[in-house]
N, C-alpha and C positions, 0 to 999 in steps of 0.2 A: 619217537619215530618208530619204535618197535624193531623187529627183526627184518632182515632183508626180504622184501616181498617175493614170494614164489612166482607170482605172475611176471615179474620183471625177468627172472631167470629164463622163463620160457620164451622171451622175446629178444634175447641178445645172442650174439655170436660168441664163439670161444675167444676170439681176439678181443671183443668188447668186454667180456668177463674178466680177462686178465688185466685189461686197461682200467676197469672199474676198481679192481683191488689195488692197483698202483695209485690211482687217484685218491682212494680212501686213506692209504698210507701217507701220501704226500700232503693231503689236507690236514692230517693229524699233527704233522710236524711243521706246517707252514707258520711263519711268524712275521716275516717282513715282506715288503712289496715284491722283491725279487722272487720270493717263493711262490707268490700268487701269480706272477707273470708266467713262471714255469708251469704252474698248474693249468692256466688257461691254454697255453700251447699244447699241453697234454690233452686237454679237453678236445681241442681241434683235431689232434692226431687220432684219438680213439674213436671219435664219432664223425669225423670228416666234416666238421663245421668249417665254414669259411671265416667266420669271425665270432669272437666271444667277448662279452663285457660283463664284469662283475663289480659289485659295489655295495656300499653301506650308506644309509641315509639317517641322519639324526632327526628323530621325530620332533624333538623340542623346537626345531627350526621351521617346522611346517605348521602353518595356521590352518587347522581343519575347518574352521568356519569360513575361511577365505583362502582356498588353495592357490589362487593367483598371487598371493602375497609372499609365497615362498621364494627365497633368493638362494641360488646355488653359489656356494663358495667352499673353500677348503675346510671351513668349520662346520658346514652342514652336510657335506658328502665326501666320500672317498671312492673314486672310480678307477678301475684298472682295465685296460683294453688290450685285446690281442686280435689284430686284423681289422678293427673298425677304422674306417678312413678318418684321418686327422681332420680333414675338411668338414666332415659331418659332425664330429664331436665339437668342433669350434662353432659351427653353425647352430648346433643343438643348444649350447649354453648361451652364446652371444645373441642368438636369435630368439631366446626365451621359449624354445620348444618345450623345455622341461616343465613349463607352467601348465601345459595342456596334455602332457604325456599320460596316457592311460595306465602305463606301468607304475609310474610314481603315485598316481592317485589310488590305485588298488593296493599298493604297498603300504600306504598310510592306514588302510583298513585291516591289514593283517596278511596272512598267508594266501597265496594264490598260485595257480599254474595254468597257463593258457598258451595255445599257439597264437601267432600273430593274426592268423585268419580269424580266430575267435575274438581276439581283442578288437580287431577292426570292425567286426560285426556289432560289438558292444558300444562303439563310439556313437555319441549322441549329438555331437556338434561338428561343424566343419573344422574347427580348430583342432579337435582331437584327431580327426582323420588326416589333417595336415601333417601331423607328426609322422605317421606311417607313409604318407605320400612323399614327404621330404626324404625319409630314409631310403625309399625305393629309388629315388633319383641318384643315390650313391651306391646302388647295388645291394642294398640291405633289404632282403625280403625272404619269405619262406622260413621265418624264424619262430622262436618260442621264448617265453619269459617265465621265470619262477621267482616268487617273492617269499621270504621266510621271516618270521618274527616270533619273538617271545613277548607276549602281551605286557609283561612287567618291565621290559627293557626299553630304553629310549632309542635303541638302534634297530633298524630293519635292514636286511640284506636282500640282494636280488642278483639274478644272472639272466642275461639275454644271449641266446645262441642263434646264429644266422647261417643259412645255407644248407638247411636240411634237404635231403633228397625227397622225392615225391612220396608222401605218406610217412616219412621218417619223423616229421615233427610230432605227429600223434604218438608214434611208437616210442620216441625218445623222451617225451614229456615226463612220464612218471619216473624214468631213470634219472633225469636231471633233477627232478624234484627230490628224489631220495638222496642224491649226492649233496644237494644244497643244504639239506638238513644236517649233514655231517660237516660241511664247510663253514656254516654260519658262525659257530663259536670261535673258530680260529680267525675268521675274517673280522668279527667284531673286536676281538682282542687287538688285532693289528690296527684297526681304525681307531679304537679307543686310545691306543698309545700315540697315534698320530694327531688325533684331534684334541685330546685332553691333557696330555702329559709332556713334560720335557724329556728329551732323549737321555739326559744325564741328570743326576742330582745336582742342584745348584748350590747347596750348602751342606756342611757337615761331611762326615766320612763317606767315601765312595764305596758303599756297601752293595753287594750283588742282590738285586731284587728282580724277580720275574715280572713280565707284563701282567700275568694273571694275578699275582700278589698285589701289584699296584692297583689293578682294577678293583679287587676286593677291598683294598685300603680306602679307595675312593668312597665306596658305599658305606664303610664303617664311619668315615668322616661325615657322611650324610645322615648318620644315626640309624641305619638299617640294622635289623637283627640278623643273626646267622641264617635263620630260616628264610627271611625276606631276601637276603643276598643270594641264597641258593636258587630261589625261584627266579629272580631277575636274570641271573647268569645261566640258568638251565643246568646247574650242576647239583651234586649231592651236598647236603649240609656238612657231612664230614670232610668234604673237599675244602669248603670254606674254613672250617675250624683248623684244618691242617695248615693252610696258607697263613692264617692269622697267628697260629702258634709259631710258625717260622719267622713271621715279622716280629713277634715278641722276642724271640731269641736274637734276631739280627740287631734290634735296637736296645736290648737289655731292659725291656719294660715288662710289667706284670698285669696290666689291665688295659681295657679299650681306651680309657681317657688318656693314659700316658702315650698309647700308640698314636692317637689322633694328634696329640701335641707334637710328637716327633715327625709325623708325616707332614703336617702343615708347616713346620719349621723348614722343611726342605723344598717347599713350593713345587711339589710334583704336579699339581693341577690347581685350577681355580676352584675356590670353595667359598661358600657363604659363611663358613665358620670363622669365628674370630678368636 
């Protein structure tokens, strides 16, 4: 993502600048749902959004050849909301709005950043426009959405912010896009833990292992190299080697094969390995 864009500095107030620094710090230490709920409340306070929703989608559950086949469930997505009406969220999922949501479809293609006005203009069908029209009946309009992805990862993250002041959606869009790039890693870590792993070890000694180390262990079990894991997770290769070294120490093993055996014995996550 590079350094903090100078252009963004020119468009923010002092209060927003302080808030952005706090958001960056809190995003760096966020690990569980409660942390992200606090982060969303902070988003609302800093930028005066009425509602904010953030989430992760598992790309493996989305059939790109047939987008309408995607089914929303706790195993395919993880969504946290602050200020979004419960009635709309229930209607969105139970009424299958997610099947036609322009935000979801763009997310499957990669990174994006658009105001809702821009997204509405891109709608090609009545069903796609229906999503925005339905949201508007619940007071959700004047918003923006940002999607973030690492092309090698199975997870894509997104954020939708509602209630921007006149002209603020365009001004705040690059700021939210920048912040989302910083939040993505922590959000995926939390979702990975929720979707893929047990909260506690089911077998063997109760050893302390971080969510990042477990995530890396998953890709080791999938046969990925250090370099491939680094690309998938968007981290440096030395970070991957550090965590794997710690796992070696934790389990008293000396190579990857032994580590895979120890990890699979503890049923941290589903694997095709036998």
